[in-house]
C-alpha positions as a Markdown table, in Angstrom:
| # | Residue | x | y | z |
|---|---|---|---|---|
| 1 | Met | 13.4 | -15.7 | -12.0 |
| 2 | Lys | 14.5 | -12.1 | -12.4 |
| 3 | His | 17.1 | -10.9 | -9.8 |
| 4 | Leu | 17.4 | -7.1 | -9.4 |
| 5 | Phe | 20.7 | -5.7 | -8.0 |
| 6 | Val | 20.7 | -2.2 | -6.5 |
| 7 | Thr | 23.8 | -0.5 | -5.0 |
| 8 | Asp | 24.3 | 2.7 | -3.1 |
| 9 | Met | 27.1 | 4.8 | -4.6 |
| 10 | Asp | 29.1 | 6.8 | -2.0 |
| 11 | Gly | 31.0 | 4.5 | 0.3 |
| 12 | Thr | 29.6 | 1.4 | -1.4 |
| 13 | Leu | 30.2 | 1.3 | -5.1 |
| 14 | Leu | 32.5 | 4.3 | -5.3 |
| 15 | Gly | 36.1 | 3.9 | -4.0 |
| 16 | Arg | 38.2 | 6.0 | -1.8 |
| 17 | Asp | 38.5 | 8.6 | -4.7 |
| 18 | Ser | 34.7 | 8.8 | -4.9 |
| 19 | Arg | 34.8 | 7.2 | -8.4 |
| 20 | Val | 33.7 | 3.9 | -10.0 |
| 21 | Ser | 36.9 | 2.0 | -10.6 |
| 22 | Ser | 37.6 | 0.8 | -14.1 |
| 23 | Arg | 37.3 | -2.8 | -12.9 |
| 24 | Ser | 33.9 | -2.3 | -11.3 |
| 25 | Ala | 32.7 | -0.3 | -14.4 |
| 26 | Glu | 33.7 | -3.2 | -16.7 |
| 27 | Ile | 32.1 | -5.9 | -14.5 |
| 28 | Ile | 28.8 | -4.0 | -14.2 |
| 29 | Ser | 28.7 | -3.1 | -17.9 |
| 30 | Arg | 29.2 | -6.7 | -18.8 |
| 31 | Leu | 26.5 | -7.9 | -16.4 |
| 32 | Ser | 24.0 | -5.3 | -17.7 |
| 33 | Lys | 24.8 | -6.3 | -21.3 |
| 34 | Ser | 24.2 | -9.9 | -20.4 |
| 35 | Gly | 20.7 | -9.1 | -19.2 |
| 36 | Val | 21.3 | -8.8 | -15.5 |
| 37 | Pro | 19.2 | -5.9 | -14.1 |
| 38 | Val | 21.7 | -3.7 | -12.2 |
| 39 | Thr | 21.3 | -0.1 | -11.1 |
| 40 | Val | 22.2 | 2.5 | -8.4 |
| 41 | Ala | 20.1 | 4.1 | -5.7 |
| 42 | Thr | 21.7 | 7.3 | -4.5 |
| 43 | Ala | 21.1 | 10.7 | -2.9 |
| 44 | Arg | 22.9 | 12.2 | -5.8 |
| 45 | Thr | 21.2 | 14.0 | -8.7 |
| 46 | Pro | 21.6 | 12.9 | -12.3 |
| 47 | Ala | 24.2 | 15.6 | -12.9 |
| 48 | Thr | 26.7 | 13.7 | -10.8 |
| 49 | Val | 25.4 | 10.2 | -11.5 |
| 50 | Glu | 26.0 | 10.7 | -15.2 |
| 51 | Met | 29.5 | 11.9 | -14.5 |
| 52 | Leu | 30.4 | 9.0 | -12.2 |
| 53 | Leu | 28.8 | 6.4 | -14.4 |
| 54 | Glu | 30.2 | 7.7 | -17.6 |
| 55 | Asp | 32.1 | 4.5 | -18.3 |
| 56 | Thr | 29.5 | 2.2 | -16.7 |
| 57 | Tyr | 26.5 | 0.8 | -18.7 |
| 58 | Ile | 23.3 | 0.0 | -16.7 |
| 59 | Asn | 20.2 | -1.3 | -18.5 |
| 60 | Ile | 17.5 | 0.1 | -16.3 |
| 61 | Pro | 16.7 | 3.6 | -14.8 |
| 62 | Ala | 18.8 | 4.9 | -11.9 |
| 63 | Ile | 17.2 | 5.7 | -8.6 |
| 64 | Val | 18.2 | 9.3 | -7.8 |
| 65 | Met | 17.7 | 11.9 | -5.1 |
| 66 | Thr | 17.0 | 9.2 | -2.5 |
| 67 | Gly | 14.1 | 7.9 | -4.5 |
| 68 | Ala | 12.4 | 11.2 | -5.2 |
| 69 | Ala | 12.8 | 10.4 | -8.9 |
| 70 | Met | 14.3 | 8.0 | -11.4 |
| 71 | Trp | 16.6 | 8.9 | -14.2 |
| 72 | Asp | 16.4 | 7.3 | -17.6 |
| 73 | Arg | 20.0 | 7.3 | -18.9 |
| 74 | Val | 18.9 | 6.6 | -22.4 |
| 75 | Ser | 16.4 | 9.5 | -22.9 |
| 76 | Gln | 18.3 | 11.7 | -20.3 |
| 77 | Arg | 15.0 | 12.6 | -18.5 |
| 78 | Tyr | 13.6 | 12.4 | -15.1 |
| 79 | Met | 10.8 | 9.8 | -14.4 |
| 80 | Asp | 8.3 | 9.3 | -11.6 |
| 81 | Val | 9.1 | 12.5 | -9.8 |
| 82 | Met | 7.5 | 13.0 | -6.3 |
| 83 | Tyr | 7.0 | 16.7 | -5.2 |
| 84 | Pro | 6.2 | 17.8 | -1.7 |
| 85 | Glu | 3.2 | 20.0 | -1.2 |
| 86 | Ala | 4.1 | 23.7 | -1.6 |
| 87 | Asp | 3.1 | 24.8 | 1.9 |
| 88 | Ala | 5.0 | 21.8 | 3.4 |
| 89 | Ala | 8.1 | 22.8 | 1.5 |
| 90 | Trp | 7.6 | 26.4 | 2.7 |
| 91 | Arg | 7.5 | 25.2 | 6.3 |
| 92 | Val | 10.9 | 23.5 | 5.9 |
| 93 | Met | 12.4 | 26.8 | 4.7 |
| 94 | Cys | 11.0 | 28.7 | 7.7 |
| 95 | Cys | 12.2 | 26.1 | 10.1 |
| 96 | Cys | 15.7 | 26.2 | 8.6 |
| 97 | Arg | 15.8 | 30.0 | 9.0 |
| 98 | Glu | 14.8 | 29.7 | 12.7 |
| 99 | His | 17.8 | 27.5 | 13.3 |
| 100 | Gly | 20.3 | 29.4 | 11.2 |
| 101 | Val | 20.4 | 26.8 | 8.5 |
| 102 | Asn | 20.6 | 28.0 | 4.9 |
| 103 | Pro | 19.6 | 25.0 | 2.7 |
| 104 | Phe | 20.0 | 24.3 | -1.0 |
| 105 | Val | 16.5 | 24.1 | -2.7 |
| 106 | Tyr | 16.3 | 21.8 | -5.7 |
| 107 | Val | 13.7 | 22.9 | -8.2 |
| 108 | Leu | 12.9 | 20.8 | -11.3 |
| 109 | Arg | 11.9 | 23.3 | -14.1 |
| 110 | Asp | 11.4 | 20.6 | -16.7 |
| 111 | Asp | 12.2 | 16.9 | -16.9 |
| 112 | Thr | 15.9 | 17.5 | -17.7 |
| 113 | Met | 17.3 | 20.4 | -15.7 |
| 114 | Leu | 17.5 | 21.2 | -12.0 |
| 115 | Glu | 17.9 | 24.7 | -10.6 |
| 116 | Val | 19.5 | 24.8 | -7.1 |
| 117 | Tyr | 18.8 | 27.9 | -5.0 |
| 118 | His | 20.8 | 29.0 | -2.0 |
| 119 | Asn | 20.5 | 32.2 | 0.0 |
| 120 | Gly | 22.9 | 33.5 | 2.6 |
| 121 | Arg | 26.6 | 33.0 | 3.4 |
| 122 | Met | 27.9 | 29.5 | 2.8 |
| 123 | Asn | 29.8 | 27.5 | 5.3 |
| 124 | Ser | 33.0 | 25.6 | 4.4 |
| 125 | Arg | 31.0 | 22.4 | 3.8 |
| 126 | Glu | 28.5 | 24.1 | 1.6 |
| 127 | Trp | 31.3 | 25.7 | -0.5 |
| 128 | Lys | 32.9 | 22.2 | -0.9 |
| 129 | Phe | 29.5 | 20.8 | -1.9 |
| 130 | Tyr | 29.0 | 23.6 | -4.5 |
| 131 | Glu | 32.6 | 23.6 | -5.9 |
| 132 | Glu | 32.3 | 19.8 | -6.6 |
| 133 | Arg | 29.1 | 20.4 | -8.6 |
| 134 | Cys | 29.3 | 23.9 | -10.1 |
| 135 | Gly | 30.6 | 22.8 | -13.5 |
| 136 | Leu | 28.2 | 20.0 | -14.1 |
| 137 | Thr | 25.5 | 20.0 | -16.8 |
| 138 | Arg | 21.9 | 19.4 | -15.9 |
| 139 | Lys | 22.3 | 21.5 | -12.8 |
| 140 | Arg | 22.3 | 25.3 | -12.4 |
| 141 | Phe | 23.1 | 27.1 | -9.1 |
| 142 | Ile | 21.3 | 30.4 | -8.3 |
| 143 | Phe | 22.5 | 32.4 | -5.3 |
| 144 | Asp | 20.7 | 35.1 | -3.2 |
| 145 | Asp | 17.5 | 35.3 | -5.2 |
| 146 | Pro | 15.0 | 37.2 | -2.9 |
| 147 | His | 12.0 | 35.3 | -4.3 |
| 148 | Ala | 13.4 | 32.0 | -3.0 |
| 149 | Tyr | 12.7 | 33.2 | 0.5 |
| 150 | Glu | 9.5 | 35.1 | -0.2 |
| 151 | Glu | 7.3 | 32.3 | -1.4 |
| 152 | Pro | 7.4 | 28.5 | -2.1 |
| 153 | Leu | 9.2 | 27.7 | -5.3 |
| 154 | Ala | 7.1 | 25.6 | -7.7 |
| 155 | Gly | 8.7 | 22.4 | -8.7 |
| 156 | Thr | 10.7 | 21.9 | -5.5 |
| 157 | Val | 11.8 | 18.3 | -5.3 |
| 158 | Leu | 14.4 | 18.4 | -2.5 |
| 159 | Ile | 15.5 | 20.7 | 0.3 |
| 160 | Phe | 19.1 | 19.8 | 1.4 |
| 161 | Ala | 21.4 | 21.2 | 4.0 |
| 162 | Val | 24.9 | 20.4 | 5.4 |
| 163 | Gly | 26.4 | 22.0 | 8.5 |
| 164 | Glu | 26.8 | 21.8 | 12.2 |
| 165 | Gly | 25.3 | 18.6 | 13.5 |
| 166 | Arg | 23.2 | 20.0 | 16.4 |
| 167 | Ala | 21.5 | 22.7 | 14.2 |
| 168 | Ile | 20.7 | 20.2 | 11.4 |
| 169 | Glu | 19.3 | 17.7 | 13.9 |
| 170 | Ser | 17.2 | 20.3 | 15.6 |
| 171 | Val | 15.5 | 21.2 | 12.2 |
| 172 | Ala | 15.0 | 17.5 | 11.5 |
| 173 | Ala | 13.4 | 16.8 | 14.9 |
| 174 | Glu | 10.8 | 19.6 | 14.3 |
| 175 | Leu | 10.0 | 18.4 | 10.8 |
| 176 | Met | 9.7 | 14.7 | 11.3 |
| 177 | Ala | 6.2 | 14.9 | 12.8 |
| 178 | Asp | 4.9 | 16.5 | 9.6 |
| 179 | Gly | 3.2 | 13.7 | 7.7 |
| 180 | Arg | 3.5 | 15.6 | 4.4 |
| 181 | Leu | 7.3 | 15.2 | 4.5 |
| 182 | Ser | 10.0 | 12.6 | 4.4 |
| 183 | Val | 12.9 | 13.8 | 6.5 |
| 184 | Ser | 16.3 | 12.2 | 6.8 |
| 185 | Ser | 19.2 | 13.5 | 9.0 |
| 186 | Tyr | 22.5 | 11.7 | 9.5 |
| 187 | Arg | 26.1 | 12.4 | 10.6 |
| 188 | Asp | 29.0 | 12.5 | 8.2 |
| 189 | Ile | 30.8 | 9.1 | 8.2 |
| 190 | Phe | 34.2 | 10.8 | 8.2 |
| 191 | Asn | 33.4 | 13.9 | 10.4 |
| 192 | Pro | 30.7 | 13.2 | 13.1 |
| 193 | Asp | 30.5 | 17.0 | 13.9 |
| 194 | Val | 28.9 | 17.5 | 10.5 |
| 195 | Ala | 25.3 | 16.4 | 9.7 |
| 196 | Tyr | 23.2 | 16.3 | 6.6 |
| 197 | Leu | 19.5 | 17.1 | 6.1 |
| 198 | Glu | 17.3 | 15.8 | 3.3 |
| 199 | Val | 13.6 | 16.7 | 3.0 |
| 200 | Phe | 11.3 | 15.2 | 0.3 |
| 201 | Ala | 7.7 | 14.5 | -0.2 |
| 202 | Ala | 6.0 | 12.0 | 2.1 |
| 203 | Gly | 6.7 | 8.4 | 1.0 |
| 204 | Val | 10.0 | 9.1 | -0.7 |
| 205 | Ser | 12.7 | 6.6 | 0.1 |
| 206 | Lys | 15.2 | 4.4 | -1.6 |
| 207 | Ala | 13.0 | 1.4 | -0.4 |
| 208 | Ala | 9.8 | 2.7 | -2.1 |
| 209 | Ala | 11.7 | 3.4 | -5.4 |
| 210 | Ile | 13.2 | 0.0 | -5.3 |
| 211 | Gly | 9.8 | -1.6 | -4.8 |
| 212 | Lys | 8.4 | 0.5 | -7.7 |
| 213 | Leu | 11.3 | -0.4 | -10.0 |
| 214 | Ala | 11.1 | -4.1 | -9.1 |
| 215 | Arg | 7.4 | -4.2 | -10.1 |
| 216 | Gln | 8.1 | -2.4 | -13.3 |
| 217 | Ile | 10.7 | -4.9 | -14.5 |
| 218 | Gly | 9.1 | -7.9 | -13.0 |
| 219 | Ala | 11.8 | -8.8 | -10.5 |
| 220 | Asp | 11.0 | -11.3 | -7.8 |
| 221 | Thr | 14.3 | -11.2 | -5.9 |
| 222 | Val | 16.2 | -8.0 | -4.8 |
| 223 | Thr | 19.8 | -7.7 | -3.6 |
| 224 | Val | 20.9 | -4.3 | -2.2 |
| 225 | Tyr | 24.3 | -3.0 | -1.2 |
| 226 | Gly | 25.0 | -0.2 | 1.3 |
| 227 | Asp | 27.2 | 1.3 | 3.9 |
| 228 | Asn | 25.4 | 4.2 | 5.7 |
| 229 | Leu | 22.3 | 4.6 | 7.9 |
| 230 | Asn | 20.3 | 6.1 | 5.0 |
| 231 | Asp | 20.6 | 2.7 | 3.2 |
| 232 | Leu | 18.7 | 0.9 | 6.0 |
| 233 | Ser | 15.3 | 1.5 | 4.4 |
| 234 | Met | 16.3 | -0.5 | 1.3 |
| 235 | Phe | 17.8 | -3.1 | 3.5 |
| 236 | Ala | 14.4 | -3.6 | 5.1 |
| 237 | Val | 12.7 | -4.5 | 1.7 |
| 238 | Ala | 15.6 | -6.5 | 0.2 |
| 239 | Asp | 15.7 | -10.3 | 0.0 |
| 240 | Asp | 19.4 | -10.0 | 0.3 |
| 241 | Ala | 20.9 | -7.0 | 2.2 |
| 242 | Val | 24.6 | -6.7 | 1.8 |
| 243 | Ala | 27.0 | -4.4 | 3.8 |
| 244 | Val | 30.4 | -3.5 | 2.5 |
| 245 | Asp | 33.3 | -4.0 | 5.0 |
| 246 | Asn | 33.6 | -0.2 | 5.6 |
| 247 | Ala | 29.9 | 0.2 | 6.5 |
| 248 | Met | 28.8 | 1.8 | 9.8 |
| 249 | Pro | 28.1 | -0.6 | 12.7 |
| 250 | Gly | 24.4 | -0.1 | 12.6 |
| 251 | Val | 24.3 | -1.1 | 8.9 |
| 252 | Met | 26.4 | -4.2 | 9.6 |
| 253 | Glu | 23.9 | -5.3 | 12.3 |
| 254 | Lys | 21.0 | -5.2 | 9.8 |
| 255 | Ala | 22.8 | -6.9 | 6.9 |
| 256 | Asp | 22.3 | -10.5 | 5.8 |
| 257 | Arg | 25.8 | -10.6 | 4.5 |
| 258 | Arg | 29.0 | -8.8 | 4.6 |
| 259 | Ile | 31.5 | -8.4 | 1.7 |
| 260 | Gly | 34.8 | -6.6 | 1.1 |
| 261 | Ala | 35.3 | -2.9 | 1.3 |
| 262 | Asn | 34.2 | -0.3 | -1.3 |
| 263 | Tyr | 37.8 | 0.2 | -2.5 |
| 264 | Glu | 38.1 | -3.5 | -3.3 |
| 265 | Asp | 35.5 | -3.7 | -6.1 |
| 266 | Ala | 33.5 | -5.8 | -3.7 |
| 267 | Val | 30.1 | -4.8 | -4.9 |
| 268 | Ala | 30.7 | -5.6 | -8.6 |
| 269 | Leu | 32.5 | -8.8 | -7.8 |
| 270 | Asp | 29.6 | -10.0 | -5.6 |
| 271 | Met | 27.1 | -9.2 | -8.3 |
| 272 | Ala | 29.1 | -11.2 | -10.8 |
| 273 | Met | 29.4 | -14.2 | -8.4 |
| 274 | Cys | 25.6 | -14.1 | -7.8 |
| 275 | Ala | 24.9 | -13.9 | -11.5 |
| 276 | Arg | 27.2 | -16.8 | -12.4 |
| 277 | Ala | 25.4 | -18.9 | -9.7 |
| 278 | Glu | 22.1 | -18.2 | -11.5 |
| 279 | Gly | 23.5 | -19.3 | -14.8 |
| 280 | Phe | 24.6 | -16.1 | -16.5 |
| 281 | Arg | 27.8 | -16.3 | -18.5 |
| 282 | Val | 29.6 | -13.2 | -17.2 |
């Protein structure tokens, strides 16, 4: 039997400081080196995943950008990328403009580097988002490029926005009926006046990527860990859906089990407990 363990990052594996603790990094690295398949499934891009997992060894690809791609940490390349149709992506841009939303447009120019386009004045949340990522490798920000609003950008993988909740949710409501797109909108867990928008190709989800990865490695059991509503898709396909103690109420309701909080190394400790129960010496 092969048991795949997949954890969300923010609010789940990452602690209060939005980092992987040294204890969790040591436990997960030991599990991976012992042959236990462990990985992350996150909305983040490889640029931040690599930074956050710098001291953590995982032995299989990471699921990144909510499942729009996988990232091979050995070869440092994107795998299994899913792109929305060009005219569908263009519709997203037009809809955002109509509602006063200026999104970040993620474009994959090759299988190693993302270009992130943004036009217009940035709100405080967008500035914070940019400042936390502007110094990273594997990601380059491009501002106020007129071509980005004149025609669809080839290689678009993700259209992302953060801002006032009602405006973001209005955009999402208009786009959700488009069968060519996968649309997710959710409120900030710390500030409910702020919402996030993620738009991908149809069929993109953490759940779909987990299913693909499980088939690739021959896993017949899957345990997932999460805290937010955007983790519910992977809860639905898991054999064992686990909520951390700080998870949102809607996530708690769908979980099979509940463990300690993200700042208590609960995910790594639970993985180790499960692996020991299956005979691994970790």
